[in-house]
Steps between C-alpha positions, in 0.01 A plus 500: 500500500619180656396408849756550778697186575416490872122522426534218250677287766225568755226425253670180388535402865132555575401301192732220599357495855143482370596215259681316774209543735260347255735207424531444877123469522496244220791315670316495824193348343723259311662397829160439660388295200827298483481402868121447480536257212688257729188472713341288231815358327616350826211247481646357176859516621419315822201285418386271214332688215161341567502655853549860368156602610315173531379420847414136420858365474572532873134555604581855608138600585564613853772657719770742415572360152142560398515861616832556331384367161185721520705814589753429215231433236288799598775764507811377322446219255560650162479857635866564568591347160238733344667794674839384367344466152363855508850625588653304215276671251584835658866432506493423128383860437739641751800322343409597147435860594852519654660328210330730245643804686855366487731527201681168553624279220224240539141586397223474764353199319835327496555540872140414579497170307847408619381526857201282437708235315731479795206501740363201308830321542501576873151363516616176341780486760249553778279221371747238384807561714361648818208259446219742584168404341338836563744719304351818355816646331462288187130590472559867562776514237277350231213729590729800513594451141154621398500825707746707296252613225255612764740730689350817352135396536284725715420364846122473442559278196755291692235447774238401247748255340581359841133447592423337169787254541387429855154420374650261250674327795162486683333347200769234462508414870122489525484276198739260678267488799197413287690247294593325830135509606386356168760227536336406832138534375548304178714242671257442786210477248689232300576301812133521612383372156756221511364384837157478338644272233457764229746461213717812493573701182854585403453849644378357829788251514744782449324704767522206741868456427575869547316508834665189628843651416408829659354340811801269540735794465314710762433232762643624827662160557693532175590858568646403836705218336637748242578750781690233695691411187593863446630527854719199439632641173576852634691348792734318260798637309524766240450274198189348644352838581585625154322208337196577715473871425588474132154395376331747738707792365447390141124496561485838667734670247309366201141378524406680831683812388318547170171374638469730812819667628571706192158666518520565869846652475427717198183642654691604810796634303278735297307614804827567674614706204175696520533558876852624450391743230236645741753534781334242721815300549718808563302660783375787284131453583321655797461332840132482440567302177712239687239477783239427236733242340549330828126483593387399151779251452469331831117490524437366151823298495450324831137426406610339172784315674267370764238368269775355274679305768172411679381343174817296472463375860129417454574317176770296666757663279336315197486712193205298369285620797607858540249652256221410741646750738686745271345547150784701350878528566595814693865415573673790312251759630545402863879495461506845338255660747687382810833588340362858450406503870846393600642763268286769659623404852859533390439834325321653791766377743753671278309827467411513877858397586378208712772245568750688275793289625321180395393646164860602432623156597244336273605732216849345512342156470309630196812642340647151523182314407669293237772378735253445783252306280763260378658467850158386631529208256854424627419540866176302492659229283771453759252487789238273346665290225714190550806679372487703824317442829227298339204642694262454209155387631631486857344814639143592587360777285520762780864406567611586149422863577775505759734440203332782308557745781865393531555547126334843514731615784809370320403667169418834664825509682711375208339735254559806724862409580579426136336832396743692727797386292367432146271673253356174362408167653735218407267336243377841385858583416540171314175558310596854408852403394370222275241742348757762406776258421746659741557515872280761672671749726 
């Protein structure tokens, strides 16, 4: 016997509410991550690349700038991007699950790969038209191409895969640290022998040459000169800025991507898929679980973050010296652990209904994450580049966070007003329409 229509309607409504609630939680976390990413990105929008987290360029070893850089590196450097990456992996499963339940003309794989190809194009626009050297869209799109075959994998195997890939990143990054140290040791040995009038072998001559090049490239005087030149370039017109960022973007989207970024992203994507499968990202776990996640994530994460940045400070931000203070790379682990702590805070706030008005407001930011991410490039480009106000390199480090807070307020207000009238954000609508080959309603 068929079920009464009114009961079906009530059941469908309950299921819809549950699904919407879970999506709202994910959107809230995405909104937090999206706004949090700007805490670190602003350094590279507003200041020369070499100043990103290097205290030597402006000798920021005291005062408010020193405190700011410590706070940002301890709690936010890489952690909000890690949280965003976890959500990207989870969203891949969420999207494919929804598509597989629909009976539309396009297959799930077709829609999924169309979305990623367009995301890749938007990433190129972000890097080469909006002139942002820290774009993640292009990288995410390429990494996302590999996720489809793993959509049915059990969470525990996704977690294992993510951890293995993270260890590969650790190995590669640690190898770089020791290669830099060897460059110093072999180079200084060759120079010492040369001073004693010892004839150098070909290997020693090469070691001396490599060390001289490394040393010259890392001298603080030369870094300051390069920083000053970047300030001049970014305060010029569009073409000059484009010529400056082009080699940076080419480097990050090719060599740096395949060397490091790919492994970091993929590990977080797989772990995010696992967490989604276990209900961690949808608020299904107990309050005790999230409390444990907060305590474990923050205690271990802040410890690793502290020793990591402390080692960089003590080494003078010189990679060839860092192994004397930090024997192995721990960057992805500290990012993941603190990101899990941040995630736990949002989840418990949601479950305890603490600051519900703010969480709801942040959910709207998360629903329009694509629009808000690209608009950060537009807004910051206008404020700091020569095509706009030209404030590049003009502000103290602490002052750039006034700009961050202003952008946050604008994006929260804009997202919530827009959501009152439209189902999709403006660029979400464009992305969706391009994916399906027709205007979305």
